[in-house]
C-alpha positions in Angstrom: 55.6 6.6 -15.8 52.4 6.5 -18.0 52.4 3.8 -20.1 52.4 5.1 -23.3 55.7 7.0 -22.6 57.2 3.3 -21.3 56.2 1.9 -24.5 57.9 4.9 -26.4 61.2 4.4 -24.0 60.7 0.4 -25.0 60.4 1.1 -28.5 63.1 3.3 -29.0 65.4 1.1 -26.7 63.9 -2.4 -29.2 64.9 -0.2 -32.7 68.2 0.8 -31.0 69.3 -2.4 -29.6 72.5 -2.5 -27.8 75.3 -3.7 -30.4 74.9 -0.2 -32.5 74.3 2.1 -29.2 77.8 -0.1 -27.9 80.2 0.3 -31.0 78.9 3.9 -31.2 80.0 4.9 -27.2 83.6 2.7 -28.1 83.9 4.8 -31.2 83.4 7.9 -29.2 85.9 6.5 -26.3 88.5 6.0 -29.0 88.4 9.2 -30.7 88.7 11.2 -27.4 91.5 9.0 -26.5 93.3 9.4 -29.8 92.9 13.3 -29.9 94.3 13.2 -26.1 97.2 11.5 -27.4 98.1 13.9 -30.3 97.1 16.8 -27.9 99.6 15.5 -25.0 102.8 15.7 -26.9 105.1 17.6 -25.3 102.9 19.2 -22.4 104.8 20.3 -19.4 102.7 23.7 -18.4 99.6 23.6 -16.5 98.4 26.2 -19.8 99.0 23.6 -21.7 97.5 20.7 -19.9 94.2 23.3 -19.5 94.6 23.8 -23.8 94.0 20.1 -23.9 91.4 19.5 -21.3 89.0 22.4 -23.1 90.3 21.0 -26.8 89.0 17.5 -26.0 85.6 18.6 -24.0 84.8 21.6 -26.1 86.6 20.6 -29.4 86.1 16.9 -29.6 83.2 15.9 -27.1 80.9 18.2 -27.2 81.5 19.9 -30.6 82.3 17.0 -32.8 81.3 13.3 -30.5 78.2 14.4 -28.9 76.2 16.4 -32.1 77.4 13.4 -34.5 75.9 10.7 -32.2 72.9 12.7 -31.4 72.5 13.2 -35.2 73.0 9.3 -35.7 70.5 8.3 -33.2 67.6 10.4 -34.8 68.3 9.4 -38.2 68.1 5.5 -36.9 65.1 6.3 -35.0 63.5 8.8 -37.1 61.0 11.0 -35.4 59.2 11.9 -38.3 55.4 11.6 -38.0 55.2 8.7 -40.7 57.4 6.5 -38.3 55.4 7.2 -35.5 52.0 6.9 -37.0 53.4 3.4 -38.2 54.6 2.1 -34.9 52.4 -0.7 -33.4 51.7 0.9 -29.9 50.5 3.7 -31.8 47.8 1.5 -33.6 46.6 0.1 -30.9 45.7 3.4 -29.7 48.5 4.6 -26.9 49.0 8.1 -26.3 50.7 9.2 -29.3 52.3 12.2 -27.8 53.3 11.0 -24.6 54.6 7.7 -26.6 56.6 10.5 -28.9 58.4 11.9 -26.2 59.3 8.4 -24.7 61.2 7.6 -28.0 63.1 10.9 -27.5 63.5 10.0 -23.9 66.1 7.1 -24.7 68.4 9.0 -26.9 68.4 11.4 -24.0 69.3 9.5 -21.6 71.6 7.3 -24.0 73.6 10.4 -25.6 73.9 12.2 -22.1 75.4 8.8 -20.6 78.0 8.8 -23.6 78.8 12.8 -23.0 79.5 11.9 -19.3 81.6 9.1 -20.1 83.8 10.4 -22.8 83.8 13.8 -21.0 85.3 11.9 -17.7 87.8 10.5 -20.2 88.4 13.8 -21.7 88.8 15.8 -18.2 91.4 12.4 -16.8 93.6 12.9 -20.5 93.6 16.6 -19.7 95.2 16.1 -16.3 97.4 13.4 -17.3 98.7 15.2 -20.4 100.7 17.7 -17.4 103.9 16.5 -15.6 103.1 15.4 -12.7 104.9 18.0 -10.9 102.0 20.3 -11.4 99.5 18.1 -9.5 96.5 19.1 -11.8 93.2 18.1 -11.6 90.2 18.6 -13.4 89.9 22.3 -14.1 89.0 24.5 -16.8 86.1 25.3 -14.6 84.3 22.0 -14.9 83.9 20.4 -12.2 82.5 16.5 -12.4 78.9 18.1 -11.4 79.3 20.6 -14.2 79.9 18.0 -16.6 76.8 16.1 -15.5 74.4 19.0 -16.2 76.3 20.3 -19.5 76.2 16.5 -20.5 72.1 16.4 -19.9 71.5 20.0 -21.5 73.5 19.1 -24.6 71.9 15.5 -25.0 68.5 16.9 -24.5 69.3 20.0 -26.6 70.5 18.6 -29.4 67.6 15.6 -29.5 65.3 18.0 -29.5 66.2 20.1 -32.3 66.8 17.0 -34.5 63.4 15.8 -33.8 61.9 19.1 -34.6 64.0 19.3 -37.6 62.9 15.9 -38.8 59.7 16.0 -38.2 59.8 19.8 -40.2 62.0 18.6 -42.8 63.1 15.1 -42.8 66.4 14.0 -43.6 67.4 17.4 -45.3 66.0 18.9 -42.2 68.1 17.3 -39.8 71.5 17.6 -41.9 70.8 21.5 -42.8 70.3 21.9 -38.5 73.6 19.9 -38.1 75.4 22.2 -40.8 73.6 25.4 -39.2 75.0 24.3 -35.6 78.4 23.9 -37.0 78.8 27.1 -39.3 76.2 29.7 -37.0 76.7 28.1 -33.4 80.3 28.7 -33.5 80.0 32.5 -33.5 79.1 34.4 -30.1 76.7 36.7 -31.9 73.1 37.1 -32.1 73.0 34.2 -34.7 74.4 31.7 -32.7 71.3 32.1 -29.6 69.2 29.4 -31.6 71.9 26.8 -32.0 73.0 24.2 -29.0 76.8 24.4 -29.7 76.9 28.0 -28.6 75.4 27.7 -25.5 77.3 24.2 -24.9 80.6 25.8 -25.5 80.0 28.5 -23.0 79.1 26.4 -20.4 82.2 24.6 -20.9 83.7 28.0 -20.2 84.7 28.7 -23.9 84.1 31.9 -26.0 80.5 33.4 -25.0 77.2 34.1 -26.7 76.8 37.7 -26.7 78.7 38.2 -23.0 76.0 35.6 -21.8 77.4 34.2 -18.4 77.5 29.9 -18.4 74.3 30.1 -16.1 72.5 32.5 -18.7 73.4 30.4 -21.6 72.4 27.1 -19.7 69.1 28.9 -19.1 68.6 29.6 -23.0 69.8 26.1 -24.0 67.4 24.5 -21.6 64.5 27.5 -22.9 65.5 25.7 -26.5 65.1 22.9 -25.4 61.6 22.8 -24.4 61.0 25.3 -27.4 61.8 22.9 -29.6 60.0 19.8 -27.8 56.5 21.8 -27.4 56.8 22.8 -31.3 57.3 18.7 -31.8 54.6 17.3 -29.4 51.9 20.1 -31.1 52.7 18.7 -34.4 51.9 15.1 -32.8 48.0 14.2 -33.5 46.7 13.9 -29.7 
């Protein structure tokens, strides 16, 4: 690991601390658990339990908790140029671009971990909400391995997009991105292509964008993430 990247990682870790991320993770678990209790009322059919899984994963975990968590982390870390150039390590001459990537890598790891834990809880609650006689396991086409991949892609996508939005438009840029993701990313047409929400939904087995397969949506999301990261890094002085 490059020293500049490592310093960026440690800088983000020091800025966030442990109390705030821990509280955010606990709040996410409580939100999903509460939604699971509400959704599970009177579910006795497999189709009903599958609906609970889809609602908790797509609607609550990846549709609400993860975007808001990524937005909150981005707001707290501030990926803008002023904050970056004012960092102690940057002033002492470490590589600015590697340092900036390190500062983004930590919230990606943190958001991925929360998404995996909360998503696992959602799958478990979906299975538990069915009648025991159904013997329902994790489903909706989402295995534990696929959940890990989806968590990583969603975390990286939201973190990269929010960082670029912050760099280009400040706090308003972040807010407008989140609004656009909710409004346009909820669709299935061309307007949904540049938004993480649309591709995450497809990865979870929901409505596809332009009829794409989940694998194609995953590739689109990876390409979107890489594009945002490249544009972000190019804006950082070398």
